[in-house]
C-alpha positions as CSV (number, residue, x, y, z in Angstrom):
1,X,-21.4,-39.5,-7.8
2,X,-21.3,-39.3,-4.9
3,X,-18.7,-37.4,-2.0
4,X,-18.2,-36.7,1.5
5,X,-18.8,-33.4,3.0
6,X,-16.6,-32.4,5.9
7,X,-17.9,-29.2,7.4
8,X,-16.8,-27.6,11.0
9,X,-19.8,-26.5,12.5
10,X,-20.9,-25.4,15.9
11,X,-21.2,-28.8,18.4
12,X,-25.0,-28.2,20.2
13,X,-25.8,-26.9,17.3
14,X,-25.1,-30.3,15.1
15,X,-27.1,-32.0,17.7
16,X,-30.4,-29.8,17.3
17,X,-30.6,-30.6,13.9
18,X,-29.2,-34.5,14.3
19,X,-32.2,-34.0,16.9
20,X,-34.9,-32.3,14.9
21,X,-34.8,-34.4,11.1
22,X,-34.9,-37.4,13.6
23,X,-38.2,-36.1,14.4
24,X,-39.1,-35.6,11.3
25,X,-37.4,-39.0,10.2
26,X,-35.4,-38.0,8.0
27,X,-31.7,-38.0,7.8
28,X,-29.4,-35.2,8.9
29,X,-27.6,-36.1,5.3
30,X,-30.9,-35.1,3.5
31,X,-31.0,-31.7,4.9
32,X,-27.4,-30.7,4.0
33,X,-28.2,-32.2,0.7
34,X,-31.0,-30.0,0.3
35,X,-30.0,-26.6,1.7
36,X,-27.2,-27.3,-0.5
37,X,-29.5,-28.2,-3.6
38,X,-31.4,-25.3,-3.2
39,X,-28.8,-22.6,-2.8
40,X,-27.0,-24.2,-5.6
41,X,-30.3,-23.2,-7.6
42,X,-31.6,-20.3,-6.4
43,X,-28.6,-19.0,-5.0
44,X,-29.9,-18.7,-1.5
45,X,-31.0,-20.0,1.2
46,X,-33.9,-19.5,3.3
47,X,-34.8,-21.7,6.7
48,X,-38.0,-22.4,8.6
49,X,-40.0,-24.2,11.0
50,X,-42.9,-24.9,11.4
51,X,-43.8,-23.6,15.6
52,X,-45.2,-26.2,18.2
53,X,-48.0,-25.3,20.2
54,X,-48.1,-24.4,23.9
55,X,-48.3,-26.5,26.5
56,X,-51.6,-24.9,27.6
57,X,-52.8,-25.0,23.9
58,X,-52.3,-29.1,23.5
59,X,-54.3,-29.2,26.9
60,X,-56.9,-27.0,25.6
61,X,-57.0,-29.1,21.9
62,X,-57.1,-32.7,23.8
63,X,-59.5,-31.2,26.2
64,X,-61.8,-30.0,23.3
65,X,-61.4,-32.9,21.4
66,X,-62.7,-35.5,24.4
67,X,-65.5,-32.5,24.5
68,X,-66.9,-32.7,21.1
69,X,-66.1,-37.2,21.3
70,X,-68.6,-37.4,24.9
71,X,-71.2,-34.1,22.8
72,X,-70.6,-31.7,25.9
73,X,-69.5,-28.3,25.5
74,X,-70.7,-28.9,21.6
75,X,-73.9,-26.6,21.2
76,X,-76.8,-28.2,19.2
77,X,-77.8,-27.0,16.0
78,X,-80.5,-23.9,15.7
79,X,-83.0,-23.7,12.3
80,X,-83.8,-20.1,13.8
81,X,-81.6,-17.6,15.5
82,X,-84.1,-17.5,18.7
83,X,-84.0,-20.5,19.8
84,X,-80.2,-20.2,19.3
85,X,-80.4,-17.3,21.9
86,X,-82.4,-18.8,23.9
87,X,-79.8,-21.7,24.2
88,X,-77.5,-19.0,24.7
89,X,-79.5,-17.5,27.7
90,X,-80.4,-20.8,29.4
């Protein structure tokens, strides 16, 4: 059986939560239900969010993937350390 829960919250928090839930592909009600179930089961609640990469790091990753795809900025494989050191010094 389902019921309606009315909760008062800050409008900005609600908008941000809806936006994040939409980004994750889930309705906000799923998030609220998950938190309520966790609270009832454990008697506690937690908040966790995976951090987002900075724009600079994203650009570096895109460049690295591009370099690998083109075979540039990637060292060759070596059978011994002398050849690797020689390549590094060249």
